[in-house]
C-alpha positions in Angstrom: -52.8 -30.8 -10.6 -53.9 -27.2 -10.1 -54.4 -25.5 -13.5 -52.2 -22.5 -14.3 -53.9 -19.1 -13.6 -55.1 -17.5 -16.8 -54.6 -13.7 -16.5 -57.3 -11.3 -17.6 -57.2 -9.9 -21.1 -54.6 -7.1 -21.0 -55.9 -3.6 -21.2 -52.8 -2.5 -23.2 -50.6 -4.3 -25.7 -47.1 -2.9 -26.2 -46.1 -3.8 -29.7 -42.8 -3.3 -31.6 -43.5 -2.2 -35.1 -40.0 -2.9 -36.5 -38.0 -0.2 -38.3 -40.4 0.6 -41.0 -41.3 -2.0 -43.6 -44.4 -4.1 -43.2 -42.4 -7.3 -43.8 -40.7 -6.8 -40.5 -43.9 -6.7 -38.5 -44.6 -9.8 -36.4 -47.8 -11.7 -36.8 -48.6 -11.1 -33.1 -48.3 -7.3 -33.6 -50.5 -7.5 -36.8 -53.2 -9.4 -34.9 -53.1 -6.9 -32.1 -53.6 -4.0 -34.6 -56.5 -5.8 -36.2 -58.2 -6.3 -32.8 -57.4 -2.8 -31.5 -59.9 0.0 -30.7 -57.2 2.6 -30.1 -53.6 2.7 -31.4 -51.2 5.1 -29.7 -48.1 5.3 -32.0 -44.7 6.8 -32.3 -43.4 9.1 -35.0 -41.0 6.5 -36.3 -43.6 3.8 -37.0 -43.5 3.3 -40.8 -46.3 4.3 -43.2 -46.6 0.7 -44.3 -47.3 -0.3 -40.7 -49.8 2.5 -40.1 -51.7 1.4 -43.3 -52.4 -1.9 -41.7 -54.5 -0.3 -38.9 -58.2 -0.8 -39.7 -60.0 2.4 -40.7 -62.4 2.4 -37.7 -59.5 2.3 -35.2 -58.8 5.5 -33.4 -55.2 6.7 -34.0 -53.2 8.9 -31.6 -49.8 10.2 -32.7 -47.5 10.8 -29.7 -44.3 11.2 -31.7 -41.0 12.3 -30.4 -38.4 14.1 -32.5 -34.8 14.1 -31.4 -33.8 17.6 -30.5 -37.1 18.8 -31.9 -40.9 19.0 -31.1 -41.9 16.0 -29.0 -44.9 14.8 -27.0 -43.8 14.9 -23.3 -43.5 11.5 -21.7 -45.9 12.4 -18.9 -48.5 13.3 -21.6 -48.0 9.9 -23.3 -48.4 8.1 -20.0 -51.6 9.9 -19.1 -53.0 9.3 -22.6 -52.2 5.6 -22.3 -53.9 5.3 -18.9 -56.9 7.4 -19.8 -57.8 5.2 -22.9 -57.1 1.9 -21.1 -59.3 3.0 -18.2 -62.3 3.2 -20.7 -62.0 -0.6 -21.3 -60.9 -0.1 -24.9 -58.4 -2.5 -26.4 -55.3 -0.3 -26.6 -52.2 -1.0 -28.6 -49.1 1.1 -27.8 -47.2 0.9 -31.1 -43.5 1.7 -30.9 -40.9 1.8 -33.6 -38.3 -1.0 -33.7 -38.4 -3.1 -30.5 -40.4 -1.5 -27.8 -37.9 -2.6 -25.1 -34.8 -1.0 -26.7 -34.5 2.7 -26.1 -38.3 3.0 -26.1 -39.0 4.3 -22.6 -41.1 1.2 -22.1 -40.5 1.0 -18.3 -42.0 4.5 -17.7 -45.2 3.5 -19.5 -45.5 0.1 -17.8 -45.0 1.8 -14.4 -47.8 4.3 -15.2 -50.2 1.4 -16.1 -49.2 -0.6 -13.0 -49.8 2.4 -10.8 -53.3 2.6 -12.2 -53.9 -1.2 -11.7 -54.0 -1.8 -15.5 -52.7 -5.1 -17.0 -50.5 -5.2 -20.1 -48.5 -7.5 -22.3 -45.4 -7.0 -24.5 -44.9 -8.1 -28.1 -41.3 -7.5 -29.0 -40.4 -6.3 -32.5 -37.4 -6.4 -34.8 -34.9 -3.7 -33.7 -33.2 -1.5 -36.3 -29.7 -3.1 -35.5 -30.8 -6.5 -36.6 -32.4 -5.3 -39.8 -29.6 -2.9 -40.6 -27.0 -5.7 -40.2 -29.0 -7.9 -42.5 -29.3 -5.1 -45.0 -25.5 -4.7 -45.3 -25.1 -8.5 -45.5 -23.4 -9.0 -42.1 -24.1 -10.8 -38.9 -24.0 -9.0 -35.6 -21.9 -11.8 -34.0 -19.3 -14.0 -35.7 -17.2 -16.9 -34.4 -13.7 -15.8 -34.0 -14.5 -12.1 -34.2 -16.9 -11.0 -31.5 -18.6 -13.1 -28.8 -20.7 -10.1 -27.7 -22.7 -7.3 -29.1 -23.2 -3.9 -27.6 -26.3 -1.8 -28.3 -25.6 1.8 -27.3 -27.3 5.1 -27.3 -25.5 8.2 -28.5 -27.2 10.5 -26.1 -29.4 10.2 -23.0 -31.3 12.6 -20.8 -28.0 14.0 -19.4 -26.5 14.7 -22.9 -23.9 12.6 -24.8 -23.9 9.2 -23.2 -20.7 7.8 -21.7 -20.0 4.1 -22.4 -17.3 1.5 -21.7 -15.0 3.0 -24.3 -12.0 1.0 -23.3 -13.9 -2.3 -23.8 -15.4 -1.1 -27.1 -11.9 -0.1 -28.4 -10.7 -3.7 -28.3 -10.1 -5.3 -31.7 -13.1 -7.1 -33.2 -15.8 -5.4 -31.1 -19.1 -4.7 -32.7 -21.7 -2.2 -31.6 -25.0 -0.8 -32.9 -25.2 2.8 -31.9 -28.7 4.5 -31.9 -29.3 8.2 -31.8 -25.7 8.9 -32.6 -26.0 11.7 -35.3 -25.4 14.6 -32.9 -22.8 12.8 -30.8 -20.8 11.3 -33.7 -17.7 13.4 -33.1 -17.9 12.7 -29.3 -18.1 9.0 -30.0 -15.2 9.2 -32.5 -13.0 11.1 -30.0 -13.7 8.8 -27.1 -12.9 5.7 -29.1 -9.7 7.0 -30.6 -8.6 8.3 -27.2 -8.8 4.7 -26.0 -6.8 3.3 -28.9 -9.4 2.4 -31.6 -7.9 2.5 -35.1 -9.0 5.3 -37.3 -9.5 2.7 -40.1 -12.1 0.7 -38.1 -15.0 0.0 -40.5 -18.4 1.5 -39.9 -21.6 1.2 -41.7 -24.3 3.8 -41.4 -27.8 2.7 -42.4 -30.2 5.6 -42.7 -34.0 5.1 -42.7 -33.6 1.4 -42.1 -35.9 -0.8 -44.3 -37.9 2.2 -45.7 -38.1 3.1 -49.4 -35.5 5.9 -48.9 -33.1 3.6 -47.1 -29.4 4.4 -47.7 -26.2 2.6 -46.7 -23.0 4.5 -46.2 -19.7 2.6 -45.8 -17.1 4.6 -43.9 -14.4 4.4 -41.2 -14.1 5.8 -37.7 -11.9 8.6 -39.1 -14.7 9.8 -41.3 -17.7 9.1 -39.1 -18.8 12.7 -38.2 -18.5 13.8 -41.8 -20.3 10.7 -43.2 -23.3 10.8 -40.8 -23.7 14.6 -41.5 -25.0 13.4 -44.9 -28.0 11.8 -43.2 -31.3 13.6 -42.9 -33.3 10.7 -41.5 -32.8 8.5 -38.4 -29.7 6.4 -38.8 -28.1 3.4 -37.0 -24.3 3.3 -36.8 -22.8 -0.2 -37.0 -19.4 0.1 -35.5 -16.9 -2.6 -36.6 -18.9 -3.7 -39.6 -18.4 -2.9 -43.3 -21.1 -3.3 -45.9 -20.7 -6.7 -47.6 -22.8 -5.4 -50.5 -22.1 -2.1 -52.2 -23.1 0.9 -50.3 -22.2 4.6 -50.8 -18.8 5.8 -49.8 -18.5 9.4 -48.5 -16.6 10.3 -51.7 -19.5 9.0 -53.8 -22.0 11.0 -51.8 -20.0 14.2 -52.3 -19.6 13.4 -56.0 -23.4 13.0 -56.3 -24.0 16.4 -54.8 -21.4 18.2 -56.9 
């Protein structure tokens, strides 16, 4: 029997860091960080994760900020290729799961064009951790046999989705990057027949010390998410099982 071909050690490891807390980092990602010589990381990688990088490892912050200062993707690609070409062990550390809204394909394409090998270590995405935080499952027998993971905006602006399908009773979706597009999302869903009382959970700063849960409805979505300063995941169709903050409570606390 011919033995399986063993690929060369990858020049780059793409690793998902999870949403923030160290307890959500995989063992594979931790080992990669411990063996790295260069770590190129995103802005949303949690401080607890960054603290696990050995002191001698070079760190390069290539953070992006929604609607704010960001490192251009071409610059990130070039930085990744340049360091990998030196032969250094490079870890490209992305918040959450590197394959979900992480522009992973563009960076893999840049490495492939340079003839550089890589591997991917998936991470826990914010939707999974946010659902666990509110005491809910993302799928439930008799309620929803599918889960949608959506983005609130893309390179062209507010992102269009299958609103008619999402408006069906019992549907569940995790909406990323939906703060700016909340009113657009609300309007599209209600236009296609979604009840204004459909439950929604907003989890801000998932798994971090300043995490906050806001339980609301589709009718109050734009007003509720306006209370969030940090990154937030919108869990459409799910109410917090455990006590979160209602919009009324948030307003009362500010008064």
